[in-house]
All heavy atoms as an XYZ file, in Angstrom:
742
protein
N      10.164    -15.428      4.373
C       8.847    -15.746      4.874
C       7.870    -14.646      4.464
O       8.171    -13.462      4.574
C       8.886    -15.871      6.395
C       7.509    -16.079      6.956
S       7.302    -16.754      8.604
C       8.408    -15.917      9.628
N       6.705    -15.067      3.984
C       5.693    -14.089      3.582
C       5.087    -13.417      4.797
O       4.910    -14.023      5.844
C       4.593    -14.765      2.765
C       4.980    -15.028      1.349
C       3.761    -15.348      0.527
C       4.158    -15.386     -0.930
N       3.015    -15.494     -1.812
N       4.757    -12.129      4.589
C       4.098    -11.325      5.614
C       3.022    -10.483      4.950
O       2.957    -10.374      3.734
C       5.103    -10.416      6.311
C       6.102    -11.158      7.153
C       6.855    -10.193      8.016
C       7.733    -10.969      8.978
N       8.366    -10.110      9.946
N       2.222     -9.876      5.792
C       1.217     -8.930      5.320
C       1.459     -7.615      6.046
O       1.823     -7.613      7.225
C      -0.192     -9.435      5.619
C      -1.270     -8.546      5.029
C      -2.666     -9.071      5.298
O      -3.504     -8.333      5.776
N      -2.913    -10.328      4.994
N       1.280     -6.530      5.327
C       1.377     -5.211      5.937
C       0.075     -4.476      5.659
O      -0.492     -4.568      4.567
C       2.623     -4.429      5.438
C       2.529     -4.102      3.963
C       2.857     -3.187      6.253
N      -0.422     -3.798      6.686
C      -1.652     -3.019      6.589
C      -1.264     -1.572      6.853
O      -0.699     -1.260      7.898
C      -2.650     -3.528      7.628
C      -4.041     -3.099      7.380
N      -4.995     -3.130      8.348
C      -4.676     -2.644      6.277
C      -6.148     -2.700      7.859
N      -5.959     -2.398      6.600
N      -1.541     -0.699      5.883
C      -1.080      0.688      5.924
C      -2.255      1.652      5.836
O      -3.219      1.410      5.100
C      -0.152      0.966      4.740
C       1.009     -0.004      4.547
C       1.465     -0.001      3.101
C       2.134      0.368      5.464
N      -2.139      2.755      6.565
C      -3.090      3.858      6.451
C      -2.283      5.120      6.204
O      -1.487      5.523      7.051
C      -3.911      4.024      7.737
C      -4.903      2.928      7.972
C      -4.554      1.827      8.733
C      -6.169      2.997      7.427
C      -5.466      0.809      8.961
C      -7.085      1.986      7.645
C      -6.729      0.888      8.413
N      -2.479      5.733      5.030
C      -1.779      6.960      4.666
C      -2.710      8.143      4.861
O      -3.866      8.110      4.429
C      -1.335      6.918      3.200
C      -0.200      5.965      2.958
C      -0.432      4.671      2.517
C       1.113      6.358      3.177
C       0.620      3.788      2.297
C       2.169      5.488      2.960
C       1.913      4.210      2.526
O       2.958      3.348      2.329
N      -2.197      9.208      5.487
C      -2.971     10.442      5.613
C      -2.154     11.605      5.073
O      -0.940     11.513      4.913
C      -3.370     10.680      7.072
O      -2.236     10.789      7.882
N      -2.840     12.673      4.795
C      -2.247     13.851      4.170
C      -3.047     14.175      2.925
O      -4.251     13.934      2.863
N      -2.385     14.680      1.906
C      -3.047     14.961      0.626
C      -2.815     13.747     -0.276
O      -1.978     13.757     -1.168
C      -2.478     16.233     -0.004
C      -3.130     16.602     -1.293
N      -4.398     17.120     -1.350
C      -2.701     16.506     -2.566
C      -4.711     17.322     -2.618
N      -3.694     16.962     -3.375
N      -3.579     12.659      0.004
C      -3.343     11.390     -0.678
C      -4.531     10.930     -1.539
O      -4.476      9.851     -2.121
C      -2.956     10.283      0.332
C      -1.582     10.560      0.908
C      -3.982     10.147      1.444
N      -5.553     11.747     -1.628
C      -6.668     11.413     -2.515
C      -6.752     12.446     -3.630
O      -6.434     13.612     -3.447
C      -7.989     11.355     -1.741
C      -8.060     10.159     -0.818
C      -9.460      9.935     -0.263
O     -10.450     10.464     -0.760
N      -9.538      9.124      0.772
N      -7.166     11.981     -4.817
C      -7.327     12.875     -5.959
C      -6.021     13.215     -6.667
O      -5.974     14.186     -7.433
N      -4.970     12.441     -6.422
C      -3.660     12.731     -7.032
C      -3.073     11.510     -7.747
O      -1.899     11.510     -8.104
C      -2.658     13.235     -5.971
C      -2.473     12.200     -4.853
C      -3.089     14.585     -5.403
C      -1.276     12.467     -3.967
N      -3.860     10.450     -7.905
C      -3.373      9.239     -8.554
C      -2.634      8.308     -7.612
O      -1.931      7.394     -8.046
N      -2.786      8.519     -6.317
C      -2.083      7.739     -5.307
C      -2.389      6.247     -5.426
O      -1.482      5.416     -5.455
C      -2.480      8.253     -3.912
C      -1.676      7.684     -2.778
C      -0.540      8.331     -2.330
C      -2.068      6.527     -2.126
C       0.198      7.833     -1.266
C      -1.343      6.014     -1.073
C      -0.202      6.675     -0.646
N      -3.665      5.902     -5.514
C      -4.049      4.477     -5.577
C      -3.462      3.789     -6.795
O      -2.998      2.655     -6.709
C      -5.572      4.321     -5.584
C      -6.221      4.674     -4.264
C      -7.725      4.597     -4.355
N      -8.172      5.541     -5.380
C      -9.337      5.484     -5.995
N     -10.196      4.529     -5.736
N      -9.663      6.391     -6.887
N      -3.471      4.459     -7.933
C      -2.982      3.835     -9.161
C      -1.462      3.702     -9.150
O      -0.915      2.709     -9.635
C      -3.506      4.591    -10.379
C      -5.007      4.490    -10.429
C      -5.804      5.526     -9.964
C      -5.619      3.314    -10.856
C      -7.187      5.399     -9.951
C      -6.998      3.187    -10.847
C      -7.780      4.232    -10.390
O      -9.142      4.094    -10.365
N      -0.779      4.681     -8.571
C       0.676      4.577     -8.435
C       1.038      3.443     -7.471
O       1.956      2.662     -7.742
C       1.259      5.899     -7.949
N       0.317      3.339     -6.367
C       0.540      2.246     -5.406
C       0.317      0.902     -6.098
O       1.101     -0.035     -5.933
C      -0.359      2.406     -4.165
C      -0.378      1.132     -3.319
C       0.090      3.595     -3.332
N      -0.727      0.818     -6.887
C      -1.024     -0.416     -7.620
C       0.098     -0.764     -8.593
O       0.511     -1.932     -8.685
C      -2.358     -0.256     -8.364
O      -2.673     -1.418     -9.070
N       0.606      0.219     -9.314
C       1.717     -0.016    -10.251
C       2.970     -0.491     -9.524
O       3.647     -1.418     -9.979
C       2.034      1.259    -11.046
C       0.973      1.591    -12.083
O       0.139      0.720    -12.413
O       0.983      2.749    -12.556
N       3.281      0.136     -8.394
C       4.447     -0.267     -7.608
C       4.276     -1.705     -7.131
O       5.202     -2.520     -7.221
C       4.673      0.694     -6.417
C       5.058      2.093     -6.918
C       5.740      0.145     -5.466
C       4.986      3.183     -5.852
N       3.100     -2.023     -6.648
C       2.831     -3.377     -6.149
C       2.982     -4.411     -7.258
O       3.608     -5.461     -7.060
C       1.428     -3.443     -5.549
N       2.444     -4.117     -8.403
C       2.541     -5.073     -9.518
C       3.989     -5.258     -9.967
O       4.408     -6.372    -10.269
C       1.644     -4.631    -10.658
C       0.175     -4.817    -10.319
C      -0.735     -4.500    -11.481
N      -2.117     -4.649    -11.050
C      -3.047     -3.730    -11.208
N      -2.766     -2.605    -11.828
N      -4.271     -3.941    -10.783
N       4.759     -4.171     -9.997
C       6.178     -4.268    -10.370
C       6.954     -5.159     -9.406
O       7.871     -5.864     -9.809
C       6.831     -2.882    -10.408
C       6.411     -2.054    -11.609
O       5.810     -2.615    -12.555
O       6.668     -0.832    -11.590
N       6.566     -5.112     -8.134
C       7.261     -5.890     -7.103
C       6.604     -7.246     -6.846
O       7.026     -7.961     -5.944
C       7.316     -5.084     -5.798
C       8.149     -3.809     -5.840
C       7.966     -2.998     -4.567
C       9.621     -4.154     -6.044
N       5.568     -7.552     -7.629
C       4.830     -8.817     -7.491
C       4.230     -8.993     -6.089
O       4.313    -10.045     -5.468
C       5.717     -9.995     -7.867
C       6.186     -9.900     -9.310
C       6.869    -11.119     -9.795
C       7.334    -11.068    -11.226
N       7.232     -9.932    -12.005
N       3.620     -7.907     -5.626
C       2.954     -7.879     -4.330
C       1.451     -8.003     -4.564
O       0.907     -7.386     -5.484
C       3.295     -6.570     -3.588
C       4.768     -6.613     -3.173
C       2.383     -6.346     -2.401
C       5.287     -5.336     -2.585
N       0.798     -8.776     -3.738
C      -0.653     -8.965     -3.829
C      -1.339     -8.152     -2.738
O      -0.763     -7.884     -1.687
C      -1.004    -10.442     -3.651
S      -0.315    -11.493     -4.928
N      -2.596     -7.779     -2.998
C      -3.376     -7.048     -2.003
C      -4.311     -6.064     -2.656
O      -4.801     -6.290     -3.770
N      -4.549     -4.938     -1.984
C      -5.452     -3.922     -2.516
C      -5.164     -2.559     -1.895
O      -4.482     -2.450     -0.887
C      -6.914     -4.304     -2.295
C      -7.253     -4.721     -0.883
C      -7.360     -6.008     -0.435
C      -7.524     -3.877      0.239
N      -7.669     -6.006      0.910
C      -7.780     -4.710      1.341
C      -7.563     -2.511      0.430
C      -8.083     -4.217      2.606
C      -7.859     -2.012      1.696
C      -8.128     -2.869      2.766
N      -5.724     -1.534     -2.529
C      -5.647     -0.159     -2.057
C      -7.009      0.480     -2.246
O      -7.704      0.194     -3.227
C      -4.532      0.637     -2.805
C      -4.767      0.673     -4.305
C      -4.386      2.045     -2.250
N      -7.419      1.323     -1.285
C      -8.708      2.011     -1.441
C      -8.720      3.328     -0.674
O      -8.020      3.487      0.324
C      -9.870      1.129     -0.980
C      -9.949      0.907      0.508
C     -11.189      0.085      0.860
C     -11.279     -0.159      2.348
N     -12.482     -0.883      2.709
N      -9.520      4.267     -1.169
C      -9.756      5.530     -0.480
C     -10.743      5.297      0.653
O     -11.677      4.495      0.519
C     -10.355      6.571     -1.432
C      -9.343      7.161     -2.381
O      -8.141      7.031     -2.203
N      -9.828      7.826     -3.415
N     -10.557      6.020      1.738
C     -11.490      5.971      2.859
C     -12.262      7.274      2.935
O     -11.799      8.308      2.450
C     -10.723      5.734      4.161
C      -9.926      4.428      4.238
C      -9.138      4.376      5.541
C     -10.841      3.227      4.115
N     -13.423      7.226      3.560
C     -14.271      8.412      3.680
C     -13.628      9.532      4.496
O     -14.011     10.688      4.356
C     -15.622      8.042      4.298
C     -16.470      7.191      3.368
O     -16.231      7.201      2.143
O     -17.373      6.494      3.868
N     -12.656      9.200      5.344
C     -11.997     10.219      6.168
C     -10.762     10.813      5.474
O      -9.918     11.423      6.119
C     -11.631      9.658      7.542
C     -10.628      8.517      7.490
O     -10.148      8.169      6.385
O     -10.323      7.953      8.560
N     -10.658     10.602      4.151
C      -9.613     11.161      3.287
C      -8.254     10.476      3.434
O      -7.266     10.946      2.892
C      -9.470     12.681      3.460
C     -10.743     13.404      3.186
C     -11.490     13.930      4.229
C     -11.235     13.516      1.895
C     -12.696     14.570      3.984
C     -12.424     14.158      1.642
C     -13.164     14.682      2.691
N      -8.212      9.355      4.142
C      -6.997      8.552      4.180
C      -7.069      7.517      3.062
O      -8.102      7.339      2.434
C      -6.862      7.811      5.515
C      -6.648      8.718      6.707
C      -6.496      7.944      7.993
N      -7.695      7.130      8.229
C      -7.731      6.029      8.986
N      -6.636      5.612      9.604
N      -8.855      5.354      9.139
N      -5.947      6.847      2.821
C      -5.891      5.733      1.878
C      -5.413      4.513      2.656
O      -4.438      4.583      3.402
C      -4.950      6.028      0.692
C      -4.785      4.794     -0.185
C      -5.477      7.187     -0.134
N      -6.127      3.407      2.476
C      -5.807      2.154      3.152
C      -5.185      1.185      2.154
O      -5.643      1.080      1.016
C      -7.083      1.546      3.731
C      -6.875      0.255      4.474
C      -8.160     -0.302      5.065
O      -9.256      0.226      4.743
O      -8.068     -1.267      5.826
N      -4.158      0.469      2.591
C      -3.472     -0.507      1.752
C      -3.297     -1.799      2.549
O      -2.875     -1.758      3.707
C      -2.075     -0.014      1.315
C      -1.381     -1.058      0.442
C      -2.155      1.325      0.601
N      -3.621     -2.917      1.927
C      -3.291     -4.237      2.472
C      -2.415     -4.914      1.426
O      -2.787     -4.981      0.257
C      -4.552     -5.057      2.733
N      -1.241     -5.364      1.840
C      -0.296     -5.940      0.885
C       0.372     -7.172      1.488
O       0.644     -7.211      2.688
C       0.763     -4.907      0.515
N       0.639     -8.150      0.617
C       1.233     -9.392      1.085
C       2.311     -9.868      0.118
O       2.113     -9.863     -1.089
C       0.142    -10.449      1.220
C       0.580    -11.699      1.935
C      -0.592    -12.583      2.287
O      -1.347    -12.227      3.207
O      -0.755    -13.615      1.618
N       3.462    -10.244      0.686
C       4.596    -10.745     -0.088
C       5.689    -11.118      0.911
O       5.479    -11.081      2.128
C       5.105     -9.694     -1.065
N       6.868    -11.412      0.387
C       8.033    -11.595      1.252
C       8.348    -10.245      1.909
O       8.007     -9.181      1.387
C       9.227    -12.086      0.432
C       9.033    -13.450     -0.196
C       8.949    -14.575      0.825
O       9.627    -14.490      1.876
O       8.207    -15.542      0.573
N       9.006    -10.283      3.047
C       9.243     -9.065      3.820
C      10.058     -8.013      3.068
O       9.720     -6.824      3.105
C       9.941     -9.410      5.138
C      10.076     -8.221      6.053
C      10.619     -8.585      7.424
O      10.816     -9.783      7.716
O      10.850     -7.649      8.204
N      11.120     -8.404      2.381
C      11.973     -7.422      1.689
C      11.228     -6.669      0.582
O      11.337     -5.442      0.499
C      13.249     -8.067      1.172
C      14.242     -8.390      2.266
C      14.565     -7.211      3.178
O      14.874     -6.111      2.667
O      14.511     -7.390      4.413
N      10.472     -7.360     -0.298
C       9.691     -6.601     -1.282
C       8.663     -5.674     -0.632
O       8.411     -4.578     -1.143
C       9.007     -7.682     -2.121
C       9.871     -8.885     -1.972
C      10.435     -8.790     -0.578
N       8.102     -6.073      0.501
C       7.150     -5.197      1.192
C       7.840     -3.947      1.717
O       7.300     -2.843      1.615
C       6.460     -5.933      2.341
C       5.411     -6.964      1.934
C       4.924     -7.729      3.158
C       4.242     -6.316      1.211
N       9.038     -4.099      2.245
C       9.788     -2.935      2.713
C      10.123     -2.010      1.545
O      10.033     -0.786      1.668
C      11.067     -3.379      3.428
C      10.806     -3.979      4.786
C      12.099     -4.426      5.447
C      11.862     -4.997      6.817
N      13.116     -5.458      7.449
N      10.490     -2.595      0.406
C      10.779     -1.810     -0.801
C       9.517     -1.087     -1.275
O       9.564      0.080     -1.663
C      11.325     -2.730     -1.892
C      11.911     -1.975     -3.067
O      12.268     -0.786     -2.912
O      12.013     -2.578     -4.156
N       8.391     -1.765     -1.229
C       7.081     -1.211     -1.593
C       6.789      0.043     -0.762
O       6.482      1.112     -1.305
C       6.036     -2.307     -1.351
C       4.607     -1.920     -1.530
C       4.096     -1.560     -2.762
C       3.733     -1.990     -0.449
C       2.750     -1.249     -2.929
C       2.387     -1.699     -0.608
C       1.895     -1.328     -1.841
N       6.917     -0.082      0.542
C       6.651      1.049      1.441
C       7.618      2.190      1.149
O       7.209      3.356      1.071
C       6.756      0.603      2.912
C       5.627     -0.387      3.234
C       6.698      1.800      3.851
C       5.824     -1.140      4.542
N       8.882      1.874      0.947
C       9.889      2.901      0.661
C       9.584      3.632     -0.648
O       9.676      4.854     -0.717
C      11.278      2.278      0.611
C      12.372      3.286      0.376
C      13.747      2.645      0.334
O      13.886      1.454      0.114
N      14.772      3.444      0.538
N       9.215      2.883     -1.686
C       8.907      3.520     -2.970
C       7.686      4.433     -2.862
O       7.673      5.526     -3.437
C       8.685      2.459     -4.045
C       9.967      1.815     -4.512
C       9.751      0.930     -5.717
O       9.023      1.288     -6.642
N      10.394     -0.227     -5.723
N       6.665      3.996     -2.152
C       5.471      4.844     -1.957
C       5.880      6.125     -1.231
O       5.508      7.234     -1.638
C       4.374      4.106     -1.176
C       3.828      2.927     -1.978
C       3.249      5.072     -0.792
C       2.951      1.982     -1.185
N       6.642      5.974     -0.150
C       7.050      7.141      0.637
C       7.911      8.105     -0.173
O       7.759      9.318     -0.053
C       7.781      6.692      1.899
C       6.862      6.005      2.893
O       5.643      6.123      2.824
N       7.440      5.262      3.809
N       8.806      7.576     -1.009
C       9.638      8.442     -1.845
C       8.815      9.148     -2.919
O       8.976     10.350     -3.158
C      10.756      7.636     -2.503
C      11.890      7.192     -1.591
C      12.825      6.243     -2.336
C      12.661      8.384     -1.055
N       7.918      8.404     -3.555
C       7.120      8.949     -4.648
C       6.152     10.035     -4.162
O       5.890     10.996     -4.879
C       6.348      7.810     -5.321
C       5.721      8.180     -6.616
N       6.429      8.256     -7.789
C       4.447      8.516     -6.920
C       5.606      8.613     -8.764
N       4.406      8.785     -8.263
N       5.636      9.868     -2.949
C       4.614     10.798     -2.434
C       5.071     11.524     -1.175
O       4.248     11.883     -0.329
C       3.309     10.039     -2.166
C       2.621      9.594     -3.416
C       2.736      8.283     -3.842
C       1.895     10.485     -4.186
C       2.112      7.852     -5.007
C       1.270     10.069     -5.354
C       1.383      8.755     -5.763
N       6.368     11.765     -1.046
C       6.901     12.393      0.170
C       6.265     13.752      0.464
O       6.111     14.126      1.629
C       8.420     12.534      0.085
O       8.785     13.364     -0.998
N       5.879     14.476     -0.566
C       5.251     15.793     -0.363
C       3.790     15.693      0.050
O       3.228     16.655      0.566
C       5.344     16.629     -1.636
C       6.747     17.058     -1.956
C       6.756     17.923     -3.172
N       8.081     18.482     -3.375
C       8.507     18.964     -4.510
N       7.712     18.979     -5.562
N       9.729     19.454     -4.607
N       3.183     14.552     -0.204
C       1.756     14.395      0.042
C       1.431     13.664      1.344
O       0.373     13.885      1.928
C       1.105     13.646     -1.115
C       1.332     14.333     -2.431
O       2.319     14.088     -3.095
N       0.424     15.219     -2.795
N       2.304     12.770      1.754
C       2.050     11.959      2.938
C       2.439     12.735      4.187
O       3.569     13.197      4.320
C       2.846     10.633      2.880
C       2.397      9.789      1.696
C       2.682      9.863      4.196
C       3.296      8.593      1.416
N       1.481     12.867      5.098
C       1.775     13.490      6.389
C       2.056     12.432      7.438
O       2.870     12.629      8.322
C       0.614     14.373      6.839
C       0.510     15.664      6.090
C      -0.452     16.599      6.754
C      -0.465     17.914      6.001
N      -1.386     18.862      6.585
N       1.356     11.322      7.344
C       1.511     10.261      8.338
C       1.179      8.915      7.710
O       0.321      8.829      6.825
C       0.578     10.522      9.520
C       0.776      9.596     10.688
C      -0.105      9.977     11.871
O      -0.491     11.152     11.994
O      -0.408      9.072     12.648
N       1.858      7.876      8.176
C       1.533      6.516      7.760
C       1.510      5.637      9.000
O       2.431      5.683      9.821
C       2.494      5.973      6.683
C       3.929      5.967      7.160
C       2.090      4.589      6.232
N       0.433      4.903      9.161
C       0.315      3.912     10.232
C       0.576      2.555      9.605
O      -0.065      2.197      8.607
C      -1.082      3.939     10.856
C      -1.366      5.230     11.599
O      -0.432      5.755     12.241
O      -2.504      5.709     11.525
N       1.508      1.806     10.183
C       1.920      0.521      9.629
C       1.680     -0.574     10.660
O       2.100     -0.450     11.818
C       3.413      0.534      9.240
C       3.699      1.643      8.231
C       3.843     -0.829      8.709
C       5.170      1.848      7.936
N       1.033     -1.648     10.211
C       0.843     -2.821     11.059
C       1.328     -4.051     10.290
O       0.835     -4.336      9.196
C      -0.626     -2.987     11.435
C      -0.890     -4.176     12.312
C      -2.355     -4.361     12.664
O      -3.215     -3.696     12.058
O      -2.632     -5.190     13.539
N       2.300     -4.757     10.844
C       2.807     -5.989     10.251
C       2.027     -7.161     10.813
O       1.821     -7.253     12.023
C       4.298     -6.157     10.544
C       5.145     -5.197      9.779
C       5.581     -3.967     10.196
C       5.652     -5.370      8.458
N       6.326     -3.365      9.205
C       6.396     -4.214      8.133
C       5.554     -6.388      7.516
C       7.030     -4.048      6.909
C       6.200     -6.231      6.296
C       6.920     -5.078      5.997
N       1.610     -8.055      9.914
C       0.803     -9.215     10.294
C       1.346    -10.471      9.630
O       2.072    -10.384      8.636
C      -0.651     -9.001      9.827
C      -1.353     -7.732     10.296
C      -2.577     -7.460      9.445
C      -1.733     -7.874     11.753
N       0.958    -11.637     10.118
C       1.311    -12.871      9.402
C       0.573    -12.909      8.058
O      -0.531    -12.361      7.934
C       0.818    -13.992     10.311
C       0.378    -13.355     11.581
C       0.240    -11.895     11.353
N       1.162    -13.552      7.083
C       0.511    -13.686      5.772
C      -0.766    -14.511      5.924
O      -0.793    -15.508      6.643
C       1.453    -14.345      4.781
N      -1.807    -14.071      5.231
C      -3.072    -14.789      5.270
C      -3.327    -15.617      4.028
O      -4.154    -16.516      4.030
N      -2.642    -15.272      2.938
C      -2.786    -16.020      1.697
C      -4.084    -15.795      0.952
O      -4.423    -16.544      0.051
N      -4.815    -14.727      1.297
C      -6.116    -14.510      0.655
C      -6.063    -13.677     -0.622
O      -7.055    -13.534     -1.308
C      -7.116    -13.893      1.644
C      -6.815    -12.454      2.029
C      -6.042    -12.320      3.325
O      -5.175    -13.127      3.632
N      -6.342    -11.293      4.081
N      -4.893    -13.119     -0.965
C      -4.796    -12.263     -2.148
C      -4.165    -13.022     -3.312
O      -3.200    -13.744     -3.132
C      -3.945    -11.031     -1.839
C      -4.383    -10.255     -0.625
C      -3.515    -10.022      0.412
C      -5.667     -9.758     -0.530
C      -3.895     -9.314      1.533
C      -6.087     -9.055      0.584
C      -5.190     -8.822      1.632
N      -4.697    -12.787     -4.516
C      -4.153    -13.416     -5.718
C      -3.427    -12.420     -6.620
O      -2.589    -12.790     -7.423
C      -5.257    -14.090     -6.530
C      -5.855    -15.262     -5.815
C      -6.948    -15.879     -6.632
N      -7.521    -16.977     -5.906
C      -7.762    -18.159     -6.436
N      -7.506    -18.376     -7.703
N      -8.286    -19.103     -5.702
N      -3.802    -11.146     -6.511
C      -3.208    -10.088     -7.315
C      -3.324     -8.791     -6.519
O      -3.657     -8.819     -5.348
C      -3.879     -9.987     -8.684
C      -5.381     -9.726     -8.607
O      -5.897     -9.491     -7.487
O      -6.045     -9.716     -9.652
N      -3.066     -7.659     -7.179
C      -3.218     -6.366     -6.515
C      -4.304     -5.584     -7.233
O      -4.301     -5.493     -8.460
C      -1.904     -5.567     -6.518
C      -1.899     -4.499     -5.485
C      -1.411     -4.747     -4.212
C      -2.422     -3.234     -5.739
C      -1.427     -3.775     -3.217
C      -2.458     -2.259     -4.770
C      -1.947     -2.521     -3.513
N      -5.235     -5.016     -6.460
C      -6.366     -4.316     -7.075
C      -6.627     -2.981     -6.394
O      -6.215     -2.748     -5.261
C      -7.627     -5.177     -7.020
O      -7.995     -5.418     -5.680
N      -7.318     -2.121     -7.122
C      -7.809     -0.859     -6.589
C      -9.272     -1.077     -6.238
O     -10.073     -1.441     -7.098
C      -7.668      0.282     -7.622
C      -8.277      1.574     -7.083
C      -6.208      0.484     -8.008
N      -9.594     -0.894     -4.977
C     -10.982     -1.064     -4.516
C     -11.698      0.288     -4.542
O     -11.091      1.317     -4.289
C     -11.024     -1.622     -3.096
C     -10.639     -3.068     -2.990
C     -10.920     -3.554     -1.587
C     -10.784     -5.034     -1.492
N     -11.214     -5.526     -0.177
N     -12.976      0.228     -4.806
C     -13.804      1.439     -4.823
C     -14.884      1.355     -3.778
O     -15.271      0.315     -3.347
C     -14.427      1.635     -6.203
C     -13.410      1.894     -7.267
C     -12.876      0.855     -8.006
C     -12.947      3.173     -7.493
C     -11.918      1.078     -8.975
C     -11.990      3.405     -8.468
C     -11.482      2.355     -9.210
């Protein structure tokens, strides 16, 4: 069953290629959604796919940026079906 996950990453997550790496991981896993920097220096991610690829997505991000991420807030939601691909928002 498809789900949506809404993530907020804090720590040293801006200015290090975080958004582009997240985008690459999402595309590899065929996950739709977006990633963007926030003014408070966090990074926000909205992603939608089957639950297992989403769990893999979160795990890969956490492994790739384990030194940079201090905290991640995760909210699981029902799939909304509004995403067609994965993009970096500005």
